[in-house]
N, C-alpha and C positions, 0 to 999 in steps of 0.2 A: 718320524713317528708322530701321529696325531694322538695326544693324550688328554685324559681328564681324571679327576679324583672324584669318587662317588661312593655312596652306600649301596650295597647289594640288597635286594629284597628277598626275604624268605619265600620259598616256593608257595606256601599257603597264602601269603599276602599277594603274590603275583596272581595266583589263581582267582582270588577275590577281585583284584583289579581288572582282570580279563572280562569279568561279567559286565563291566562298564563299556567295553569296546564293541558296542553294537547299537543299532537303532538310529544311525545317521547315514544318509546316502552320500556318496562321493567323498568319503573320508578314508584316509589311509591310517589305520591304527598302528601304534607302536607294537612290535612283536613282544610277547611276554619275556623272551630271553634278553631283550634290550631294555627292560624297565629298570630304572635305578633313580637314585636321588643325587643329582650332581652337587658337589661341594666346591669344585673349582675346575674350570675349563682352561686348558693350556694351549691347545692348538698344536702346531708343528713344533717338535722338540728333537734336536739331534741326539746322537748316542752319548756324547759327553754330558750334555745337559740332563739327559735321562738318568745317567749314573749319579750326578749331583742331586737330582730330585729324589732318587731312591734313598740315598744317604740321609737327606734331610727328613723325609717322611718316616724313615726307620727309627728316628729318635723320638717320635711322638707316641704317646700312649694315651689311652682314654679309659675313663671309668665307665663301664657299660651303663646305658640308659635306655629308657623305653620310649617308643614312638607308636603312632597309629595313623593310618591314612584315613582321611575323612572329607566328605563333600566333593563337589565338582565345580569348577569355574573355568575361566579363560583369561588369557592375556590378549589384549587387543591394541590396535594402533589405527587411528583415523577411522574408527567405526567398523573395522574389519578384524575378525578374530585370527590370530596367528597360531595360538597354542591352546589346546584343551587339556586340562590337568585335574588331578585330585590333590587335595591339600594334605598337610602334615599337622598332627596334634601330638600331644604328649610333652616330653621334656624338651621343648624348643630352646630353652636357655642352654642346656647341655649341647644340643645340636649346633646352635650358633657359636658356642665356645669352641667346639671342635672345628667348625669351618674357619673361624678366625685363626686358630692354631695352624691349620693347614696353609692358609694364606701367608702367614708369617714364615713358615718353613719354606714355602715356594720362593719367597723373596730372599731368604738366606741362601737358597740354591742358585740365586741369580736369575730366576725366571719371573716374567711379568704375566701373571694370570689376568684373565678377563676381569674387569672392574665393575660389572653390573651389580646392583644391590642384590644381596642374597635373599631370594624368595623361595623357601623350601617347597617343592612340589614334585610330583611324578607326572611326566608328560604322558598323556593318553594318545594324542594325535597332534601332528603339525598340520596346520590348515593353510591353504593358499588363499588368503584374503576372503575368508568365509564370512558371509553376513551374520552378525550376531543374532538377528531376529530368528534365524533358522535354528539357533541353539537354545533359545529360551525354554522351550518345552523340555528338551533333553536335560538341561541343567536343573530345572525344577523337579523333574522326575527322579533324578539321581542325587540330589543334594543331601539326602540323609544317608548316603553311603558311608559305611565305616568298615574297616578291617579289624581283625583281632590285633591286640597290642603285641608288639614284637620288640625284642631286645637288640640294641645296636652294640656290638662288642668289637667291631673292627670297621675299617674303611679300606677301600681298594683303589689301586691305580689301574685304569683301563686304557686300552689302545683301541682307537676307532679306525675301522677300515671302510672307506667309501666304496660301495659297489653300485652296479646298475640298478639294484633292487633296494637301495638305501644303505644306511650305515649298519655295520656289524661290529659288535664290541667283544673284546677279549679281556679277561682279568689277567694282568701281568703280575700283580703282587698284592698281598693283603698286609695291613699294618694296624698297630695300635692297641691290640687287646692286652689288657692286664688281667682279664678273667680267664684263669687257667683251667676252669671246669669244662 
C-alpha cells in the first residue's frame, strides 16, 4: 500500500482553492477531491507495517487549532517550477507540533518517512519543468488569495492509488481529535 498522513480540507476551503485552478495553459490542476496538506509521506508499506502504523497513530491526540490558506507561490529547481501551491497561515506552531508528533509515531512504528523539510502547503498543480517567467503574472494576480479560517480537529491516513489519470486518494482512518463536539 502506498500511504501518507495528511490533513483533509473542509469542502468550503476546497471550493475556494478551486478558484485558483484556472488561468494557465498546459497545466494539470489537482482535482478538488485530492487536495490535502501532507504531514508525512511514507510510500510503500506492507500490511504488517500498516497495522503498526495504525496503532502508533491511534495513540496521538491533538488540541484543535485554526488554519487558513493564503497566497500562491511555487517550488522550483534549477530555474524550472515543479509545484504551484497555496500557503498556510494560522497556528503554524500547532501544525508543526502535530507534524513532529506524527513523525515520532512513525519512527516508533518502525517506519522511515520521507525526510524533506516540512513546508506546509496545498499543491495546486505539479508542473513539468515549467518556466517561472510564465507564472509571474499568475502569482502576482493570486497572491492575495485567502480562505476562511478552518479548524483542524483530526488528521488522516490516506492510501494513494496510481492510475493512468494520476493519483487517487482514499482516507483509510482518521485520528487525533479530542474535540468531542
